N, C-alpha and C positions, 0 to 999 in steps of 0.2 A: 442510538442504542452504542454505551460506554463511550461518549464525549471525554471522557479524560484517558480515553485506551490508547497508547504513541504507537503509532506507525510510521516507517520509513521508506514512503514511494521513491518507487524508481523514473529516473527518467524516461522519459523514450530513446532517446540518443545513445543511453546506457543498454538497454534492451537490444537497440542495433548492433551495439558494439560489439557486443558478446553474442548473439545469434547469425549476423550473418556470417563472421568466419569459420562460426559451429559447423552451418551449414554446407557451407565451401567445403571445407574441410571431411567433408561427412563422419561426424563422430559421432555415430549411432551409438545410444546407450549409454552416453554418457548424462551426468546429470548437473544442472547450473544452479545454484543457488543466488537472487540477486534483492541487494538490499540496498537502498537508499542511503547516503550518508551522514539524512538530519531526520531524525525523530521527529512527528510531530502528533499532537494529541487531537481528536475530530474537532474537538472548537476552536482549536487554533486552526486548522484547515480552514475549516467555514470563515476565519475569520481574515484568512486571506484572501481567499474566494472574494469575499463582501470588498474589501480594499481595492483589490482589483478590476471589480466590476462597477464599482462607485455606487454597491447598493447595499442598504442594511439589511444584513443578514442574521439569524440566529442559529444556534444548533437545538435541537429539539431532542429530549430523551425518548425513545420509543418502548416501550415492551419486548422482550423477546419475541414471543408470539406474533406482535403485528409486522415485526421485522420480518420475519420470514414469509410468512404470508404475502406481505409485499415484492421480497425481493423474489418467490415462488410467480408470484402474477407478471411478474416481468421476463419473464422467462429464465432464470438463473436455475440450475440444477441443483435438485436438493443435496447433495456431497456438496458442491460448490458453497451454498447458504450456510450450512452446518459448519465448515469448515472454515467461515469467515467470521459468524457470529460467535464460533467458540473462541476462533483467535481473539474477534477483540475483548471477549470477557477475559481472558488470561491475562490482556493487556492494560488490563484499568486500575488505576491508580498507580502505572508505571509508565512515564509517559515518556521514559528516556531509552525503554525495553524496545529491542528489535530483533529477538531470538537471540542474541548474544552475538549474535554474526557480524563483522566488521562490516562496510558497505563497500559494493562491487566496486571492483577496480575498471576502470574503461580499459579495453585492450586497445594500442600494446602498453599499457601499464600506464596510463593517463588516469590520474584522480576521477572519482566519482562526480557526474555534474549532483548539483541542488536542484530537484523536484522544487519548483517555490509553492506548492499545493499540494 
């Protein structure tokens, strides 16, 4: 669904670099928005995965209703499915868009790591 939608995935190292200090400092009630440094479309991400595993893959568009049914069947909560579906729809045709936020900076001030896929 929405193969031309751009997302900026966050590298797990960057998540840890933000979460660990936040937990250790007991920063209760603070919110963090994490954004990766590179925005890629769903189609580009599938191409990268195919290159990485050395197998041909292709992105197939699916209707919104089918997407929702599959995600719910796999145990994803309804509000999360709706947020993902609507977020992809908002990004469709805007491959470089990532909610207008700068990439997450790793603590203590290191640049964010690029998540390959």
